[in-house]
C-alpha positions in Angstrom: 2.2 -1.3 20.1 5.8 -1.1 19.2 5.4 -3.3 16.2 2.4 -1.2 15.2 4.5 1.9 15.3 7.2 0.4 13.0 4.5 -0.9 10.7 2.8 2.5 10.6 6.0 4.4 9.9 7.0 2.2 7.0 3.4 1.9 5.8 2.9 5.7 5.6 6.3 6.2 4.2 5.7 4.0 1.2 1.8 4.2 1.0 1.4 0.4 1.4 -0.3 0.2 4.8 1.2 -1.3 7.9 -0.2 -4.8 7.5 2.7 -6.0 5.4 5.0 -5.7 8.4 2.6 -6.4 11.2 1.1 -9.7 9.8 4.5 -11.6 9.6 5.3 -10.3 13.1 1.9 -11.5 14.5 2.2 -14.9 12.7 5.9 -15.7 13.3 6.7 -14.0 16.6 3.4 -13.9 18.5 2.0 -17.0 17.0 -1.4 -15.7 15.9 -3.3 -17.6 13.1 -3.3 -16.0 9.7 -7.0 -15.2 9.7 -6.7 -13.3 13.0 -3.5 -11.6 11.9 -5.2 -10.5 8.7 -8.1 -9.1 10.5 -5.8 -7.1 12.9 -3.8 -6.0 9.8 -6.8 -4.5 8.1 -7.4 -2.4 11.2 -3.9 -1.0 11.0 -4.3 -0.4 7.3 -7.4 1.8 7.9 -5.5 3.7 10.7 -2.5 4.3 8.5 -4.7 5.6 5.7 -6.6 7.9 8.1 -3.4 9.5 9.3 -1.9 10.0 5.8 -5.1 11.3 4.4 -5.3 13.9 7.1 -1.6 14.9 6.7 -1.9 15.1 2.9 -4.8 17.6 3.1 -3.9 20.9 1.3 -0.5 19.6 0.0 -1.7 18.7 -3.5 0.2 15.5 -3.6 -2.9 13.1 -3.6 -4.4 12.6 -7.0 -8.1 12.3 -5.9 -9.4 12.0 -9.5 -7.2 9.0 -10.3 -7.6 7.6 -6.9 -11.5 7.6 -7.1 -11.3 5.9 -10.5 -9.0 3.1 -9.3 -10.8 2.8 -6.0 -13.8 1.3 -7.8 -11.7 -1.7 -8.9 -9.8 -1.9 -5.6 -13.0 -2.0 -3.5 -14.5 -4.7 -5.7 -11.3 -6.7 -5.3 -11.3 -6.2 -1.5 -14.9 -7.5 -1.2 -14.1 -10.5 -3.4 -11.0 -11.2 -1.4 -12.9 -11.0 1.9 -15.5 -13.4 0.6 -13.3 -15.9 -1.1 -10.4 -16.1 1.3 -12.1 -19.0 3.2 -12.2 -21.1 0.0 -8.6 -20.5 -1.0 -5.8 -22.9 0.4 -3.5 -20.9 2.6 -0.4 -22.3 1.0 -1.7 -21.2 -2.5 -2.1 -17.6 -1.2 1.4 -17.6 0.0 2.9 -18.8 -3.3 0.9 -16.5 -5.5 1.7 -13.5 -3.3 5.5 -14.3 -3.0 5.7 -14.6 -6.8 4.0 -11.3 -7.5 6.0 -9.3 -4.9 9.3 -10.8 -6.1 8.4 -9.7 -9.7 7.5 -6.2 -8.7 10.7 -5.8 -6.6 12.8 -6.6 -9.7 10.7 -4.1 -11.7 11.3 -1.4 -9.2 15.1 -2.0 -9.2 15.1 -1.8 -13.0 13.6 1.6 -12.9 15.6 3.3 -10.1 16.5 6.3 -12.2 13.1 7.0 -13.6 11.3 9.9 -11.8 8.2 10.3 -14.0 8.2 14.1 -13.9 8.0 16.7 -16.6 9.9 19.9 -15.8 8.0 22.0 -18.4 4.9 23.2 -16.4 3.2 24.4 -19.5 2.5 20.8 -20.5 -1.1 19.7 -20.0 -1.1 16.9 -17.4 -4.3 15.3 -19.0 -7.4 14.2 -17.3 -5.8 11.9 -14.7 -2.3 13.6 -14.4 -1.3 16.3 -11.9 1.0 18.9 -10.7 3.1 18.5 -7.6 6.0 20.3 -5.9 9.1 18.1 -6.3 11.6 18.5 -3.4 14.4 17.2 -5.5 13.8 19.7 -8.4 12.9 22.4 -6.0 10.1 23.4 -8.3 6.6 22.5 -9.5 6.5 19.6 -11.9 3.9 17.9 -14.1 3.2 14.2 -14.6 0.8 12.4 -17.0 -0.9 9.1 -16.2 -0.5 6.3 -18.7 -1.9 2.8 -19.1 -5.1 3.2 -17.1 -6.5 -0.2 -18.0 -3.3 -1.8 -16.5 -3.8 0.4 -13.4 -7.4 -0.8 -13.0 -6.4 -4.4 -13.4 -3.7 -4.0 -10.7 -6.0 -2.1 -8.4 -8.5 -5.1 -8.6 -5.7 -7.5 -7.9 -4.4 -5.3 -5.1 -7.9 -5.1 -3.5 -8.1 -8.9 -3.7 -4.8 -9.3 -2.0 -5.8 -6.8 0.7 -9.1 -8.6 1.3 -7.5 -12.0 1.4 -4.3 -11.4 3.3 -5.1 -8.1 5.2 -1.8 -6.5 4.2 -3.1 -3.5 2.3 -3.2 -3.4 -1.5 -0.6 -0.6 -1.7 2.2 -3.1 -1.8 1.1 -3.8 -5.4 -0.5 -0.5 -6.2 2.3 1.9 -5.5 4.9 0.1 -7.7 2.3 -0.3 -10.5 1.4 3.3 -10.5 5.0 4.4 -10.4 6.4 1.9 -13.1 3.5 1.3 -15.4 1.2 4.3 -15.0 3.9 7.1 -14.9 3.0 8.6 -11.5 5.9 9.9 -9.4 6.6 7.8 -6.3 5.5 10.4 -3.7 2.2 11.0 -5.5 1.7 7.3 -6.1 2.4 6.6 -2.3 0.1 9.4 -1.1 -2.7 8.4 -3.5 -2.4 4.8 -2.5 -2.3 5.6 1.2 -5.7 7.3 0.9 -7.1 4.4 -1.2 -6.0 1.5 1.0 -8.2 2.5 3.9 -11.3 2.5 1.7 -10.3 -0.8 0.2 -9.8 -2.4 3.7 -13.2 -1.1 4.9 -14.8 -3.2 2.1 -13.5 -6.4 3.6 -13.0 -5.6 7.3 -16.6 -6.2 8.3 -16.4 -9.7 6.9 -13.4 -10.5 9.1 -15.2 -8.9 12.1 -18.3 -11.0 11.5 -16.3 -14.2 11.4 -14.7 -13.3 14.8 -11.2 -12.9 13.1 -10.5 -9.5 14.7 -8.8 -9.6 18.1 -9.9 -6.4 19.8 -6.9 -6.3 22.2 -4.3 -6.8 19.5 -6.1 -4.5 17.1 -6.4 -1.7 19.7 -2.6 -2.0 20.6 -1.5 -2.1 17.0 -3.6 0.8 16.0 -2.4 3.0 18.9 1.2 2.3 17.7 0.3 2.9 14.0 -1.2 6.4 14.8 2.2 7.4 16.2 4.4 5.6 13.6 2.4 6.8 10.6 3.0 10.5 11.5 6.7 9.8 11.7 6.6 8.0 8.3 4.6 10.8 6.7 7.2 13.4 8.0 10.1 11.3 6.6 8.4 10.7 3.3 8.6 14.4 2.4 12.3 14.5 3.0 13.6 11.2 1.5 15.0 10.9 -1.9 12.8 9.1 -4.6 15.6 6.7 -5.4 16.0 5.8 -1.7 12.3 5.2 -1.4 12.4 3.0 -4.4 15.2 0.9 -2.9 13.4 0.7 0.4 10.2 -0.5 -1.5 12.1 -3.1 -3.4 13.7 -4.3 -0.1 10.3 -4.6 1.5 8.9 -6.5 -1.4 11.8 -8.9 -1.4 11.5 -9.4 2.4 7.7 -10.2 2.1 8.3 -12.5 -0.8 11.0 -14.5 1.0 8.9 -14.6 4.2 5.9 -16.1 2.4 8.0 -18.5 0.3 9.5 -19.9 3.6 6.0 -20.1 5.1 4.7 -22.1 2.1 7.4 -24.8 2.4 
């Protein structure tokens, strides 16, 4: 439950789901096999997404139009990941994921000062852009979404990662939306947090049908996540964007090193 609370806090704060923290804990500390840890991780991702979705209601920070478009690719990837995970060597999954997370961590650090906001509110945000209240500027700002094909490709990959490792595709989706698609970090995190729950649902029944969801561990972790996610959501509205980017890069680096070590 304590690990679930920590996972939920950071998962909601960054929009990446709690599985990225919980699965290494279950594997390396508790000694749970990867397939069971992934099944439990998907349960926590769904719980995190539910809390953040409820907390974001009425705050105009979630870009539903963009999220629904990207969700098509993410759900397809989640289903494929859930189906194909049994055929992919575990070591290959570790190496691929470690390489991707390391690359994105470096990209986040290179764009620390970019905020992706337009202060002129008369600018048209376009069909998939939006308007949000920016705490740092203390005013409403506009953002425009760019490179949608790249966003769709990353969403498909993120869904596959979510379905195969159970960690929540937000760990790829949030950095991609922020660095490549021009979405401010808070909007990217909130939109991703809503999406990851739907993506996890596309593969969770496959894990359950294989007997890879431990009811006892999942129940304890989800109870912790429900508390921790609220704390993360509260902190997210008060943290600086640069600080969140540094935290995201640190999380990605930690996950990359963890899976490199595991693959050796």
